[in-house]
C-alpha positions, 0 to 999 in steps of 0.5 A: 715069431708069434705075437705071444712069443714077441710079448714074452720076449719083451717081458723077459727083457724087463727081467733082464733089465731088473737083474742089472747083469750086463751080459744078460741085458746085452743078450736081449738086444741086436748088435745095432740096437737103439734106445730113444727117449725124449730129449732132455728127460729128467733121468738123462739130465740127472745122470748126464747120459744121452737120451739116444743110446746105440748098441747093446753095451751102451744100453746095458751100461745105462741099465746096470750102472747108471740107472741104479745111481738115481733110482736107488731102492724099491724099484717096482714096475707094473705092466698095465698093457702089452700089445703086439702087431707083427714084430712091434710090441707096445708096453704101458707100465708104471714105475715107482722107486726111491730116488737117490735123495730119498724122494719117491718117484712115480711115473707112467711110461709107454715103450714101443719095441721093434723086434728082430728074431726075438731080440730088441732092435729099437726101443722108443720110450715115452713118459710124462716128462714134466712129472719126471722133472718135478719128481727128480728136480723138485 
């Protein structure tokens, strides 16, 4: 796939994530897909979910069922940069939302996607973990 097609695949994946439709989410991942986030990140701790998810079903369950329990309203994601080199796409973004307790959440993220035939095979997530903990746990 071309770099533009790979970048579009990542942008389309984000639309699938926002849909909270498990089938649609699973479709953007390979059968052996992995999502790795920083160990002990606030979202994983607050929700009691792993920071390393394996397989499209586990990832879709997190996005469709777990994520909305913490980020309950006004979820807004804005892309600031999207780069591609071969089958690797790097996305910088800002996420804002209202948390379950009513507090605002605002954090910057960087995701590194490894694609295989236009689908996500590996996704590494980076964020300001201290800022995340402060927003979620006060």
